N, C-alpha and C positions, 0 to 999 in steps of 0.2 A: 451659264443657264444656273440655275438655281436649284443645289441638289434637293431629291425629295429628304423627306422626315422618316425615319425609321420606327418602327412601333413593337416594342418587346414586350413580353408578361415577366413579372416577376412573380414566380410562385404558380400556382393554380386557380390562384383567389377569382382571378376576372374571368376564366375558362369557365369554372365552374357557373360562377356567373351567368354569361354569356348561352352555353349548355340549355339553362334551363328557360331560357326564354320562349317566346314562339319565335316561325318563319321570319312575319313582318318585323319584330321589334328588329332579330337580328342584323334582316337586310337593312333598317334602316341605324343600325350601327353603326356596318361596312360603310353605307354612305357618308356617315358622318367622320368614321376610321380616314376614304378619302380624302374629304373635305382638311384634316387635316396634316395629311402626307402629305397633298402639294399646293395649300393655299401658303403662301408667306405671310400674310396677316391672316391666320384664323378670325373669326368675329366674334364678338365676348359673349356671343349668346352662347357658341358652340362650347366655347374654354375659359373656364374663368381659373382668375387669380383666387386662389384662398390668401386673404389676407392676412387670420388669422395663424396663418400655419406661415414655417418658411420656406418655399421651393414649390409648395404643393396645390397643384392641378383641380379643376372639377371640368370633364366631357358634362355639356348637359344634353340631352337627347328625350325629346320629346317624339312620345305616337299617341295616337286620338289621343286620349285622357288623362294621360300616363305619362310621370317622368324618371326619368333613372338618369341616375351621374353614378361616373366611372371618375374613380382618384387614377391621378397620372402624374410625373415630373419627365424634367428636362435633365439629360443627360446631356451632355458636351453637344449641345446647340440642336442636331437634329435626330438625336436618341429618345424616343418615348419612351416611357418605363412606365405599365398599368400594374395598377397591385389591385384593385376590385371596384367591383358595380353593385347598385341596391337600386331598387325602387325604391324614389321620396313617397312620402305622403304625409308630408307635412311641410307647410314654409319653411320650415329651417330644418336645416344639415345636420341629424341626428350627431353628437358625441361622440357618439361610440361610433359610429361609421370614420369621422375625420383622427380619431386615435386610432381605428386600427388601419389606417392609411399612413398615418404619420409612421408606428412602428413599421409595416412593410415598408415603408422609402428609409428609415435608418437598418433598417434589415437587408434592403440591396446592394446600399452606398458602404455597407461593413463588412459585408460578402465581396466584394471587390477592390475592397484594401488588404485581402487576404492574399488576392490571388497574385 
């Protein structure tokens, strides 16, 4: 039997984003997280590797006419670390959002080394 992926948050960036969303958007995020936890091969439509970065992924959520992105990475195979989310308002993912995710990813792995 395959083990479920575990989802954790690094700092409070994702939680702050999540709490700002409507109840319906939160439900959609939870639905996508359930897929992420339980489906072995998550569809690329929901989880996409960012080729411009090393090991950074983007969870993609669409609800009504809005698009949301949550940056994450994998640690130890079945551990998904969430960094932050935002509502996407243009075709291209803003560089400042990618830069923040890369900074948080670096912080996460550096904090693990200190333990």
